[in-house]
VMD Tcl script that builds the backbone (N, CA, C; Angstrom):
set m [mol new atoms 261]
animate dup $m
set s [atomselect $m all]
$s set {name element resname resid chain x y z} {
  {N N UNK 1 A 22.561 -3.073 30.614}
  {CA C UNK 1 A 23.352 -2.325 29.673}
  {C C UNK 1 A 23.561 -0.927 30.260}
  {N N UNK 2 A 24.790 -0.479 30.245}
  {CA C UNK 2 A 25.099 0.852 30.765}
  {C C UNK 2 A 24.734 1.919 29.737}
  {N N UNK 3 A 24.719 3.162 30.187}
  {CA C UNK 3 A 24.394 4.267 29.280}
  {C C UNK 3 A 25.456 4.386 28.190}
  {N N UNK 4 A 26.698 4.204 28.559}
  {CA C UNK 4 A 27.775 4.259 27.572}
  {C C UNK 4 A 27.640 3.173 26.517}
  {N N UNK 5 A 27.323 1.968 26.945}
  {CA C UNK 5 A 27.140 0.867 25.998}
  {C C UNK 5 A 25.943 1.127 25.088}
  {N N UNK 6 A 24.887 1.709 25.638}
  {CA C UNK 6 A 23.707 2.024 24.827}
  {C C UNK 6 A 24.038 3.076 23.779}
  {N N UNK 7 A 24.823 4.079 24.154}
  {CA C UNK 7 A 25.209 5.117 23.192}
  {C C UNK 7 A 26.130 4.569 22.099}
  {N N UNK 8 A 27.051 3.709 22.483}
  {CA C UNK 8 A 27.946 3.101 21.493}
  {C C UNK 8 A 27.157 2.220 20.538}
  {N N UNK 9 A 26.229 1.446 21.061}
  {CA C UNK 9 A 25.388 0.600 20.211}
  {C C UNK 9 A 24.575 1.455 19.246}
  {N N UNK 10 A 24.006 2.565 19.733}
  {CA C UNK 10 A 23.230 3.443 18.848}
  {C C UNK 10 A 24.117 4.053 17.773}
  {N N UNK 11 A 25.325 4.471 18.132}
  {CA C UNK 11 A 26.235 5.065 17.150}
  {C C UNK 11 A 26.616 4.063 16.066}
  {N N UNK 12 A 26.883 2.832 16.469}
  {CA C UNK 12 A 27.239 1.802 15.485}
  {C C UNK 12 A 26.068 1.532 14.547}
  {N N UNK 13 A 24.887 1.390 15.101}
  {CA C UNK 13 A 23.700 1.145 14.271}
  {C C UNK 13 A 23.440 2.336 13.360}
  {N N UNK 14 A 23.588 3.557 13.896}
  {CA C UNK 14 A 23.316 4.760 13.115}
  {C C UNK 14 A 24.238 4.859 11.905}
  {N N UNK 15 A 25.533 4.638 12.107}
  {CA C UNK 15 A 26.474 4.732 10.993}
  {C C UNK 15 A 26.279 3.599 9.988}
  {N N UNK 16 A 25.934 2.408 10.452}
  {CA C UNK 16 A 25.676 1.313 9.510}
  {C C UNK 16 A 24.474 1.640 8.628}
  {N N UNK 17 A 23.410 2.153 9.228}
  {CA C UNK 17 A 22.229 2.525 8.449}
  {C C UNK 17 A 22.549 3.690 7.528}
  {N N UNK 18 A 23.364 4.641 7.989}
  {CA C UNK 18 A 23.737 5.781 7.142}
  {C C UNK 18 A 24.457 5.319 5.886}
  {N N UNK 19 A 25.411 4.405 6.032}
  {CA C UNK 19 A 26.152 3.935 4.868}
  {C C UNK 19 A 25.289 3.103 3.926}
  {N N UNK 20 A 24.209 2.549 4.427}
  {CA C UNK 20 A 23.271 1.837 3.558}
  {C C UNK 20 A 22.384 2.827 2.812}
  {N N UNK 21 A 21.975 3.903 3.477}
  {CA C UNK 21 A 21.007 4.842 2.912}
  {C C UNK 21 A 21.655 5.852 1.966}
  {N N UNK 22 A 22.901 6.213 2.178}
  {CA C UNK 22 A 23.535 7.267 1.382}
  {C C UNK 22 A 23.444 7.052 -0.134}
  {N N UNK 23 A 23.718 5.867 -0.656}
  {CA C UNK 23 A 23.655 5.739 -2.120}
  {C C UNK 23 A 22.240 5.566 -2.691}
  {N N UNK 24 A 21.219 5.464 -1.855}
  {CA C UNK 24 A 19.867 5.273 -2.360}
  {C C UNK 24 A 19.341 6.563 -3.001}
  {N N UNK 25 A 18.687 6.443 -4.132}
  {CA C UNK 25 A 18.114 7.570 -4.882}
  {C C UNK 25 A 19.130 8.663 -5.144}
  {N N UNK 26 A 20.342 8.272 -5.465}
  {CA C UNK 26 A 21.412 9.216 -5.731}
  {C C UNK 26 A 21.409 9.576 -7.217}
  {N N UNK 27 A 21.407 10.851 -7.500}
  {CA C UNK 27 A 21.491 11.340 -8.871}
  {C C UNK 27 A 22.847 12.004 -9.039}
  {N N UNK 28 A 23.622 11.530 -9.991}
  {CA C UNK 28 A 24.951 12.084 -10.202}
  {C C UNK 28 A 24.886 13.302 -11.107}
  {N N UNK 29 A 25.967 14.076 -11.095}
  {CA C UNK 29 A 26.044 15.242 -11.960}
  {C C UNK 29 A 26.086 14.833 -13.425}
  {N N UNK 30 A 26.682 13.684 -13.704}
  {CA C UNK 30 A 26.727 13.187 -15.076}
  {C C UNK 30 A 25.343 12.833 -15.596}
  {N N UNK 31 A 24.489 12.285 -14.737}
  {CA C UNK 31 A 23.122 11.950 -15.145}
  {C C UNK 31 A 22.293 13.199 -15.382}
  {N N UNK 32 A 22.535 14.259 -14.590}
  {CA C UNK 32 A 21.785 15.514 -14.745}
  {C C UNK 32 A 22.292 16.329 -15.921}
  {N N UNK 33 A 23.546 16.112 -16.293}
  {CA C UNK 33 A 24.127 16.882 -17.380}
  {C C UNK 33 A 24.681 18.220 -16.932}
  {N N UNK 34 A 24.763 18.453 -15.645}
  {CA C UNK 34 A 25.263 19.716 -15.097}
  {C C UNK 34 A 26.467 19.422 -14.218}
  {N N UNK 35 A 27.646 19.255 -14.846}
  {CA C UNK 35 A 28.859 18.920 -14.119}
  {C C UNK 35 A 29.572 20.208 -13.725}
  {N N UNK 36 A 29.800 20.370 -12.432}
  {CA C UNK 36 A 30.516 21.535 -11.918}
  {C C UNK 36 A 31.999 21.355 -12.239}
  {N N UNK 37 A 32.646 22.367 -12.784}
  {CA C UNK 37 A 34.079 22.242 -13.108}
  {C C UNK 37 A 34.905 21.899 -11.868}
  {N N UNK 38 A 35.806 20.941 -12.034}
  {CA C UNK 38 A 36.661 20.504 -10.938}
  {C C UNK 38 A 36.114 19.317 -10.172}
  {N N UNK 39 A 34.920 18.830 -10.525}
  {CA C UNK 39 A 34.338 17.668 -9.859}
  {C C UNK 39 A 34.135 16.550 -10.866}
  {N N UNK 40 A 34.154 15.311 -10.425}
  {CA C UNK 40 A 33.924 14.206 -11.358}
  {C C UNK 40 A 32.442 14.095 -11.728}
  {N N UNK 41 A 32.175 13.407 -12.812}
  {CA C UNK 41 A 30.782 13.215 -13.239}
  {C C UNK 41 A 29.992 12.365 -12.248}
  {N N UNK 42 A 30.693 11.580 -11.450}
  {CA C UNK 42 A 30.015 10.695 -10.490}
  {C C UNK 42 A 29.676 11.393 -9.175}
  {N N UNK 43 A 30.007 12.669 -9.048}
  {CA C UNK 43 A 29.683 13.402 -7.826}
  {C C UNK 43 A 28.174 13.600 -7.730}
  {N N UNK 44 A 27.609 13.544 -6.525}
  {CA C UNK 44 A 26.157 13.690 -6.384}
  {C C UNK 44 A 25.701 15.097 -6.754}
  {N N UNK 45 A 24.544 15.164 -7.407}
  {CA C UNK 45 A 23.991 16.459 -7.809}
  {C C UNK 45 A 23.147 17.052 -6.683}
  {N N UNK 46 A 22.317 16.241 -6.063}
  {CA C UNK 46 A 21.463 16.712 -4.993}
  {C C UNK 46 A 21.419 15.626 -3.932}
  {N N UNK 47 A 22.084 15.869 -2.799}
  {CA C UNK 47 A 22.249 14.821 -1.795}
  {C C UNK 47 A 21.029 14.685 -0.889}
  {N N UNK 48 A 20.325 15.772 -0.560}
  {CA C UNK 48 A 19.216 15.771 0.405}
  {C C UNK 48 A 19.665 15.180 1.733}
  {N N UNK 49 A 20.766 15.704 2.253}
  {CA C UNK 49 A 21.383 15.128 3.449}
  {C C UNK 49 A 20.509 15.265 4.692}
  {N N UNK 50 A 19.807 16.379 4.854}
  {CA C UNK 50 A 18.951 16.548 6.035}
  {C C UNK 50 A 17.847 15.501 6.066}
  {N N UNK 51 A 17.253 15.252 4.934}
  {CA C UNK 51 A 16.182 14.254 4.857}
  {C C UNK 51 A 16.714 12.851 5.141}
  {N N UNK 52 A 17.879 12.539 4.580}
  {CA C UNK 52 A 18.460 11.218 4.803}
  {C C UNK 52 A 18.859 11.025 6.259}
  {N N UNK 53 A 19.416 12.060 6.885}
  {CA C UNK 53 A 19.807 11.951 8.293}
  {C C UNK 53 A 18.580 11.744 9.174}
  {N N UNK 54 A 17.486 12.418 8.854}
  {CA C UNK 54 A 16.248 12.226 9.622}
  {C C UNK 54 A 15.760 10.790 9.510}
  {N N UNK 55 A 15.722 10.246 8.296}
  {CA C UNK 55 A 15.276 8.861 8.112}
  {C C UNK 55 A 16.235 7.872 8.763}
  {N N UNK 56 A 17.531 8.139 8.668}
  {CA C UNK 56 A 18.520 7.262 9.295}
  {C C UNK 56 A 18.324 7.231 10.804}
  {N N UNK 57 A 18.052 8.389 11.399}
  {CA C UNK 57 A 17.852 8.452 12.843}
  {C C UNK 57 A 16.603 7.692 13.262}
  {N N UNK 58 A 15.523 7.815 12.500}
  {CA C UNK 58 A 14.282 7.113 12.833}
  {C C UNK 58 A 14.468 5.599 12.723}
  {N N UNK 59 A 15.050 5.154 11.624}
  {CA C UNK 59 A 15.251 3.715 11.409}
  {C C UNK 59 A 16.237 3.158 12.433}
  {N N UNK 60 A 17.279 3.916 12.727}
  {CA C UNK 60 A 18.269 3.466 13.702}
  {C C UNK 60 A 17.673 3.347 15.093}
  {N N UNK 61 A 16.797 4.264 15.451}
  {CA C UNK 61 A 16.159 4.200 16.772}
  {C C UNK 61 A 15.317 2.933 16.908}
  {N N UNK 62 A 14.626 2.557 15.845}
  {CA C UNK 62 A 13.806 1.342 15.888}
  {C C UNK 62 A 14.692 0.098 16.004}
  {N N UNK 63 A 15.743 0.047 15.197}
  {CA C UNK 63 A 16.650 -1.108 15.248}
  {C C UNK 63 A 17.347 -1.170 16.607}
  {N N UNK 64 A 17.793 -0.001 17.104}
  {CA C UNK 64 A 18.465 0.051 18.402}
  {C C UNK 64 A 17.542 -0.411 19.523}
  {N N UNK 65 A 16.285 -0.009 19.473}
  {CA C UNK 65 A 15.337 -0.418 20.509}
  {C C UNK 65 A 15.179 -1.936 20.526}
  {N N UNK 66 A 15.123 -2.546 19.360}
  {CA C UNK 66 A 15.027 -4.006 19.289}
  {C C UNK 66 A 16.269 -4.684 19.833}
  {N N UNK 67 A 17.440 -4.202 19.436}
  {CA C UNK 67 A 18.685 -4.791 19.933}
  {C C UNK 67 A 18.846 -4.580 21.434}
  {N N UNK 68 A 18.505 -3.395 21.914}
  {CA C UNK 68 A 18.616 -3.117 23.348}
  {C C UNK 68 A 17.656 -3.990 24.148}
  {N N UNK 69 A 16.470 -4.209 23.624}
  {CA C UNK 69 A 15.508 -5.069 24.317}
  {C C UNK 69 A 16.028 -6.497 24.419}
  {N N UNK 70 A 16.635 -6.993 23.357}
  {CA C UNK 70 A 17.195 -8.346 23.380}
  {C C UNK 70 A 18.340 -8.429 24.385}
  {N N UNK 71 A 19.174 -7.403 24.437}
  {CA C UNK 71 A 20.315 -7.422 25.361}
  {C C UNK 71 A 19.849 -7.312 26.806}
  {N N UNK 72 A 18.923 -6.398 27.086}
  {CA C UNK 72 A 18.485 -6.156 28.468}
  {C C UNK 72 A 17.693 -7.333 29.019}
  {N N UNK 73 A 16.813 -7.920 28.194}
  {CA C UNK 73 A 16.003 -9.030 28.684}
  {C C UNK 73 A 16.793 -10.328 28.800}
  {N N UNK 74 A 17.893 -10.437 28.105}
  {CA C UNK 74 A 18.709 -11.643 28.180}
  {C C UNK 74 A 18.179 -12.784 27.347}
  {N N UNK 75 A 17.380 -12.493 26.334}
  {CA C UNK 75 A 16.854 -13.536 25.447}
  {C C UNK 75 A 17.999 -14.291 24.802}
  {N N UNK 76 A 19.001 -13.577 24.380}
  {CA C UNK 76 A 20.213 -14.181 23.827}
  {C C UNK 76 A 21.360 -13.772 24.739}
  {N N UNK 77 A 22.061 -14.734 25.271}
  {CA C UNK 77 A 23.176 -14.428 26.162}
  {C C UNK 77 A 24.492 -14.813 25.504}
  {N N UNK 78 A 25.571 -14.302 26.057}
  {CA C UNK 78 A 26.889 -14.602 25.515}
  {C C UNK 78 A 27.244 -16.076 25.703}
  {N N UNK 79 A 26.655 -16.724 26.694}
  {CA C UNK 79 A 26.912 -18.130 26.946}
  {C C UNK 79 A 26.414 -19.045 25.841}
  {N N UNK 80 A 25.445 -18.588 25.070}
  {CA C UNK 80 A 24.931 -19.386 23.964}
  {C C UNK 80 A 25.892 -19.435 22.799}
  {N N UNK 81 A 26.886 -18.563 22.791}
  {CA C UNK 81 A 27.858 -18.521 21.709}
  {C C UNK 81 A 29.182 -19.147 22.092}
  {N N UNK 82 A 29.191 -19.976 23.127}
  {CA C UNK 82 A 30.398 -20.638 23.597}
  {C C UNK 82 A 30.754 -21.746 22.623}
  {N N UNK 83 A 31.749 -21.478 21.774}
  {CA C UNK 83 A 32.113 -22.464 20.754}
  {C C UNK 83 A 33.009 -23.556 21.306}
  {N N UNK 84 A 33.633 -23.335 22.464}
  {CA C UNK 84 A 34.556 -24.310 23.031}
  {C C UNK 84 A 33.893 -25.245 24.027}
  {N N UNK 85 A 32.596 -25.115 24.243}
  {CA C UNK 85 A 31.893 -25.940 25.214}
  {C C UNK 85 A 31.887 -27.409 24.794}
  {N N UNK 86 A 31.775 -27.686 23.533}
  {CA C UNK 86 A 31.685 -29.068 23.073}
  {C C UNK 86 A 33.022 -29.735 22.868}
  {N N UNK 87 A 34.089 -29.026 23.049}
  {CA C UNK 87 A 35.427 -29.604 22.788}
  {C C UNK 87 A 35.959 -30.249 24.038}
}
mol reanalyze $m
mol bondsrecalc $m
mol representation Tube
mol addrep $m
């Protein structure tokens, strides 16, 4: 795996984990009762973005390491997904 491919794989994993983590433990302004004028009630009240980004980076690094190990060692190869071999 090249360095570019490793970075692209990490970016894809990072954003997928980010979109999973963002709505977790989300408190809306409507739930808090403190709606800022000009924003909807469903807007987040306290995002804690730094904490979420830190956790996303840690979890993504672990997932990326597993995927990179599988790719580098060749445990699963692209040849195993040849759907036209039996035709």
